[in-house]
C-alpha positions as CSV (number, residue, x, y, z in Angstrom):
1,M,-0.8,4.2,-17.4
2,G,-0.3,2.8,-20.9
3,L,-2.5,4.0,-23.7
4,V,-5.2,1.6,-24.9
5,T,-5.4,1.6,-28.7
6,Y,-9.1,0.4,-29.0
7,G,-12.2,1.7,-27.4
8,D,-14.7,4.6,-28.1
9,I,-18.3,5.6,-27.8
10,T,-20.4,8.1,-29.7
11,D,-21.8,11.2,-28.0
12,G,-25.3,9.8,-28.3
13,T,-24.6,6.6,-26.4
14,A,-22.9,8.1,-23.4
15,G,-26.1,7.6,-21.4
16,V,-26.1,3.9,-22.3
17,A,-22.6,3.6,-20.7
18,A,-24.0,5.0,-17.5
19,A,-26.8,2.4,-17.4
20,T,-24.3,-0.4,-18.1
21,M,-22.1,0.7,-15.2
22,L,-25.0,0.6,-12.7
23,K,-26.5,-2.7,-13.9
24,R,-23.1,-4.4,-14.0
25,G,-21.9,-3.1,-10.7
26,Q,-24.8,-3.6,-8.3
27,P,-24.6,-7.4,-7.8
28,L,-21.2,-6.9,-6.2
29,L,-22.5,-4.6,-3.5
30,C,-23.0,-7.0,-0.6
31,I,-22.0,-4.9,2.4
32,Q,-24.1,-1.8,1.7
33,Q,-27.3,-3.9,2.0
34,F,-26.8,-3.9,5.8
35,G,-25.6,-0.4,6.6
36,Q,-27.6,2.5,7.6
37,M,-27.8,4.3,4.3
38,Q,-27.5,8.1,4.5
39,P,-26.9,9.6,1.0
40,L,-25.7,13.2,0.7
41,G,-27.3,15.5,-1.9
42,K,-25.1,17.3,-4.4
43,N,-23.9,20.8,-3.2
44,E,-24.5,20.0,0.4
45,T,-21.4,19.1,2.4
46,K,-18.7,16.4,2.4
47,V,-19.4,15.6,6.1
48,K,-22.4,13.5,7.2
49,K,-23.3,13.5,10.9
50,F,-24.9,10.4,12.5
51,K,-26.5,11.0,15.9
52,R,-27.5,8.3,18.3
53,Y,-29.8,8.9,21.3
54,E,-28.6,6.6,24.0
55,R,-30.9,4.3,25.9
56,L,-32.5,5.7,29.1
57,S,-32.2,3.7,32.3
58,P,-35.4,2.3,33.7
59,A,-37.2,4.6,36.1
60,T,-37.7,2.2,39.0
61,T,-38.1,4.7,41.8
62,P,-41.8,5.1,42.8
63,L,-43.2,8.6,42.4
64,T,-44.1,10.6,45.5
65,E,-47.5,12.1,45.6
66,G,-47.4,15.7,44.6
67,V,-43.7,15.8,44.0
68,T,-42.4,16.3,40.4
69,P,-39.6,13.8,39.6
70,S,-36.2,15.1,38.5
71,G,-36.6,13.6,35.0
72,D,-33.8,12.5,32.7
73,T,-31.3,14.2,30.5
74,P,-30.9,12.8,27.0
75,V,-27.4,11.6,26.1
76,T,-26.4,11.5,22.4
77,T,-23.3,10.2,20.6
78,D,-22.3,11.8,17.3
79,Y,-20.3,10.2,14.5
80,D,-18.9,12.2,11.6
81,A,-18.4,10.6,8.2
82,T,-16.3,12.5,5.7
83,L,-16.8,11.7,2.0
84,A,-13.7,10.8,0.0
85,Q,-13.6,10.8,-3.8
86,Y,-12.6,7.7,-5.8
87,G,-12.3,7.1,-9.6
88,S,-10.2,5.8,-12.5
89,F,-10.3,5.6,-16.3
90,L,-9.2,3.6,-19.3
91,P,-7.4,5.6,-22.0
92,L,-8.4,5.2,-25.7
93,T,-7.1,6.3,-29.1
94,D,-8.8,7.3,-32.3
95,H,-8.1,4.0,-34.0
96,I,-11.3,2.5,-32.8
97,A,-13.4,5.1,-34.7
98,D,-11.7,4.3,-37.9
99,L,-10.7,0.7,-37.8
100,A,-12.3,-1.4,-35.0
101,S,-15.5,-3.4,-35.4
102,D,-15.7,-4.9,-31.9
103,P,-17.9,-3.2,-29.2
104,V,-14.8,-2.5,-27.1
105,L,-16.2,0.6,-25.5
106,M,-19.2,-1.4,-24.1
107,Q,-16.7,-3.8,-22.5
108,Y,-14.8,-0.9,-21.0
109,S,-18.0,0.5,-19.6
110,E,-18.8,-2.8,-17.9
111,M,-15.2,-3.1,-16.6
112,I,-15.2,0.3,-15.0
113,G,-18.7,-0.4,-13.6
114,E,-17.3,-3.5,-11.8
115,Q,-14.3,-1.5,-10.7
116,A,-16.4,1.2,-9.2
117,A,-18.6,-1.2,-7.3
118,E,-15.7,-3.2,-5.9
119,T,-14.0,0.0,-4.9
120,V,-16.8,1.2,-2.6
121,E,-17.3,-2.4,-1.4
122,M,-13.6,-2.6,-0.3
123,V,-13.8,0.8,1.3
124,A,-16.8,-0.3,3.4
125,Y,-15.2,-3.6,4.2
126,G,-12.0,-1.9,5.4
127,V,-14.1,0.0,7.9
128,I,-16.2,-2.8,9.3
129,K,-13.5,-5.4,9.6
130,A,-11.7,-3.0,12.0
131,G,-14.4,-3.5,14.7
132,T,-13.1,-4.1,18.2
133,N,-15.6,-6.7,19.3
134,L,-14.0,-10.1,18.4
135,A,-13.0,-13.6,19.3
136,Y,-10.6,-16.2,17.9
137,A,-11.4,-19.7,16.8
138,N,-8.6,-20.8,19.1
139,G,-5.9,-19.2,21.2
140,S,-5.9,-15.6,22.4
141,A,-4.5,-13.8,19.3
142,R,-4.7,-13.8,15.6
143,T,-1.3,-15.4,15.4
144,D,-2.7,-18.5,17.2
145,V,-5.6,-19.2,14.8
146,N,-5.5,-22.5,13.0
147,T,-9.0,-24.0,13.5
148,T,-12.1,-23.2,11.6
149,L,-15.5,-21.7,12.2
150,T,-17.9,-23.7,14.5
151,L,-21.5,-23.4,15.6
152,A,-20.3,-22.6,19.1
153,M,-18.5,-19.5,17.7
154,Q,-21.6,-18.4,15.9
155,R,-23.6,-18.8,19.1
156,K,-21.1,-16.8,21.0
157,A,-21.4,-14.0,18.5
158,V,-25.2,-14.0,18.6
159,R,-25.2,-14.0,22.3
160,A,-22.8,-11.0,22.3
161,L,-25.1,-9.1,19.9
162,E,-28.2,-9.9,21.9
163,R,-26.6,-8.9,25.2
164,Q,-26.0,-5.4,23.8
165,L,-29.7,-5.2,22.6
166,G,-28.6,-5.6,18.9
167,R,-31.7,-5.9,16.7
168,R,-32.1,-8.4,13.9
169,I,-32.0,-6.9,10.4
170,T,-35.5,-6.8,8.9
171,K,-34.9,-4.8,5.7
172,K,-32.6,-4.9,2.7
173,L,-31.5,-2.1,0.3
174,S,-33.3,-2.6,-3.0
175,S,-31.1,-3.0,-6.1
176,T,-31.8,0.4,-7.6
177,P,-30.0,3.8,-7.3
178,A,-33.0,5.1,-5.3
179,F,-31.9,3.6,-2.0
180,N,-35.4,2.1,-1.3
181,T,-35.8,-0.9,1.1
182,E,-37.8,-4.0,1.2
183,N,-38.8,-6.3,4.1
184,V,-36.9,-9.6,4.7
185,R,-37.0,-12.3,7.4
186,P,-35.5,-10.9,10.6
187,A,-32.0,-12.3,11.3
188,F,-28.4,-11.3,12.1
189,I,-26.0,-11.3,9.2
190,G,-22.8,-13.2,8.8
191,L,-20.3,-12.0,6.2
192,A,-17.7,-14.6,5.1
193,H,-15.2,-15.3,2.4
194,V,-16.1,-17.9,-0.3
195,D,-13.4,-20.3,1.1
196,L,-15.7,-20.8,4.1
197,R,-18.7,-21.8,2.1
198,H,-18.4,-25.6,2.8
199,V,-17.7,-24.9,6.5
200,I,-20.9,-22.9,6.8
201,E,-22.9,-25.5,4.8
202,G,-21.6,-28.1,7.2
203,L,-22.8,-26.4,10.4
204,S,-25.7,-28.1,12.2
205,G,-29.0,-26.7,11.2
206,Y,-27.8,-25.1,7.9
207,K,-30.7,-24.2,5.6
208,P,-29.9,-23.3,2.0
209,V,-31.7,-20.4,0.3
210,E,-33.6,-22.9,-1.9
211,D,-35.6,-23.8,1.2
212,Y,-36.6,-20.2,2.0
213,G,-39.7,-20.5,-0.3
214,S,-40.8,-17.0,-1.5
215,Q,-38.8,-15.0,1.0
216,P,-36.5,-12.3,-0.5
217,T,-32.8,-13.1,-0.3
218,Y,-29.7,-10.9,-0.2
219,E,-27.0,-10.5,-2.8
220,G,-24.4,-13.2,-2.2
221,E,-26.6,-15.1,0.3
222,I,-26.0,-18.9,0.5
223,G,-28.3,-19.9,3.5
224,A,-29.0,-19.6,7.2
225,V,-27.9,-21.3,10.4
226,G,-30.3,-20.5,13.2
227,D,-30.6,-16.7,13.6
228,V,-27.8,-15.9,11.1
229,R,-28.1,-15.5,7.4
230,Y,-24.7,-15.9,5.6
231,I,-23.4,-13.8,2.8
232,I,-20.2,-14.8,1.0
233,S,-17.9,-12.8,-1.3
234,T,-14.3,-12.8,-2.4
235,V,-14.2,-9.2,-1.1
236,F,-14.0,-10.5,2.5
237,E,-10.3,-11.4,2.2
238,P,-8.3,-13.2,4.8
239,W,-5.1,-12.1,6.5
240,A,-2.6,-14.2,4.5
241,D,-0.3,-16.3,6.8
242,G,-1.8,-14.4,9.8
243,G,-2.4,-17.4,12.0
244,G,-0.6,-20.3,13.7
245,D,1.0,-23.4,12.1
246,K,-1.2,-24.3,9.1
247,G,-1.8,-28.0,9.8
248,T,-4.7,-28.9,7.5
249,M,-5.8,-25.3,6.9
250,V,-5.5,-23.0,3.9
251,S,-2.1,-21.1,3.8
252,T,-0.7,-18.6,1.3
253,S,2.9,-19.5,2.0
254,G,2.3,-23.2,3.1
255,T,3.5,-22.5,6.6
256,K,1.1,-20.4,8.6
257,A,-2.7,-20.5,8.4
258,D,-4.6,-17.8,6.6
259,V,-7.0,-16.1,9.0
260,Y,-10.5,-15.3,7.8
261,P,-12.8,-12.7,9.4
262,V,-16.4,-13.7,9.8
263,I,-18.3,-10.5,10.6
264,Y,-21.7,-10.8,12.4
265,L,-23.9,-7.7,12.1
266,A,-27.0,-6.4,13.9
267,A,-29.1,-3.6,12.5
268,D,-27.5,-0.1,12.3
269,A,-24.1,-1.4,13.3
270,F,-22.5,0.9,10.6
271,G,-23.4,3.6,8.1
272,C,-22.7,4.2,4.5
273,V,-22.7,7.6,2.8
274,P,-22.8,7.8,-1.0
275,L,-23.5,10.8,-3.1
276,K,-27.2,10.5,-3.7
277,G,-29.1,8.9,-6.5
278,A,-28.1,9.5,-10.1
279,N,-24.9,11.1,-9.0
280,A,-23.7,8.0,-7.0
281,I,-21.4,7.0,-9.8
282,T,-20.6,9.5,-12.6
283,P,-19.5,8.0,-15.9
284,M,-17.0,10.1,-17.9
285,V,-16.6,9.6,-21.7
286,L,-14.3,11.6,-23.9
287,N,-14.2,10.7,-27.6
288,P,-11.0,10.8,-29.6
289,G,-11.3,13.7,-32.1
290,K,-11.5,16.5,-29.4
291,I,-8.7,18.9,-30.3
292,S,-6.8,20.6,-27.5
293,D,-3.4,22.1,-26.6
294,S,-2.4,18.8,-25.1
295,D,-3.8,16.7,-27.9
296,K,-3.4,18.7,-31.1
297,L,-4.6,16.0,-33.4
298,G,-7.5,14.7,-31.3
299,Q,-6.0,11.2,-31.1
300,R,-6.8,10.4,-27.5
301,G,-10.0,9.8,-25.4
302,H,-11.0,7.9,-22.3
303,V,-13.9,6.2,-20.5
304,G,-13.8,6.5,-16.7
305,W,-15.8,7.0,-13.5
306,K,-15.7,8.9,-10.2
307,T,-17.8,8.7,-7.0
308,Y,-17.9,10.0,-3.5
309,F,-18.3,7.5,-0.7
310,T,-17.4,6.7,2.9
311,A,-18.5,4.3,5.7
312,V,-18.4,4.6,9.5
313,I,-19.0,2.2,12.5
314,L,-22.0,3.5,14.5
315,N,-22.0,0.9,17.3
316,Q,-19.1,-1.4,18.0
317,A,-21.3,-3.6,20.2
318,W,-23.6,-4.4,17.3
319,M,-21.0,-6.1,15.3
320,Y,-18.8,-9.1,16.2
321,R,-15.9,-10.5,14.3
322,C,-14.8,-14.2,14.6
323,E,-11.4,-15.0,13.2
324,A,-11.0,-18.5,11.9
325,A,-9.1,-20.6,9.4
326,A,-10.4,-22.5,6.4
327,P,-9.8,-26.2,5.9
328,E,-8.0,-27.4,2.8
329,L,-10.1,-29.4,0.4
């Protein structure tokens, strides 16, 4: 990594850098709004265990007078999520302390805040897009796909979630480090790339967020179609050239259609595990001027971040992925 020659922060403003990171990064966190959030406290463990008690079968056999029934045995399914550590930094020199007048360090703080947010978003996305419950816009494999999302595909996804007793999401994670929630209108959630915005807006029955009235909305939400509220982001990247002959669809190479995953979620389909609260993202600032064996003149410093995070699918049947192409405009 090359040494950046401008950028510093005083010891007294290190706390300001931390606040900037959280404020700048939060709007990018779309996926975590819909996961079962289970933060880990510091000095606990790096493995979080999720436990699901499976549904009991209906007890349809009539009781016999005076005879105790055999009862049921609870069945549980455990999912272990192991935290991984992520982080990066921007190197600095002492020139900023002596020569620069621009607030370069504040810009660096904002940049690494965005990087931290996008990092955990991409980690979570990598987990949920690997779900096994899926359908293709056409054909029987991803390599066939060269048609776009339709209302029929959405209905197929909703029916699949309802058949598996998937519940509509009724809460959203609030935009604070405290992991509080607030109530929202019940719905399934559709996650899609921004290239599919005009396709979603063209589906029959589309209702834009402006028509919601006073109802709370999600980060990245553009509107609803029936029982599905759609969230769009550039994070939900397509498989470049993953489909069939492009025809009139978007293509990276100009030959094969790019394939876009549209992920439909019911409540508690997946879980996210950050390190809790104020320790969710840790900013690191080292001012130039600190003398050490490796920097005998105190010429170097850095601003960086690190965090612990992981995500895990909790119920494959409560998420459904439609793979479709996006029309050229």
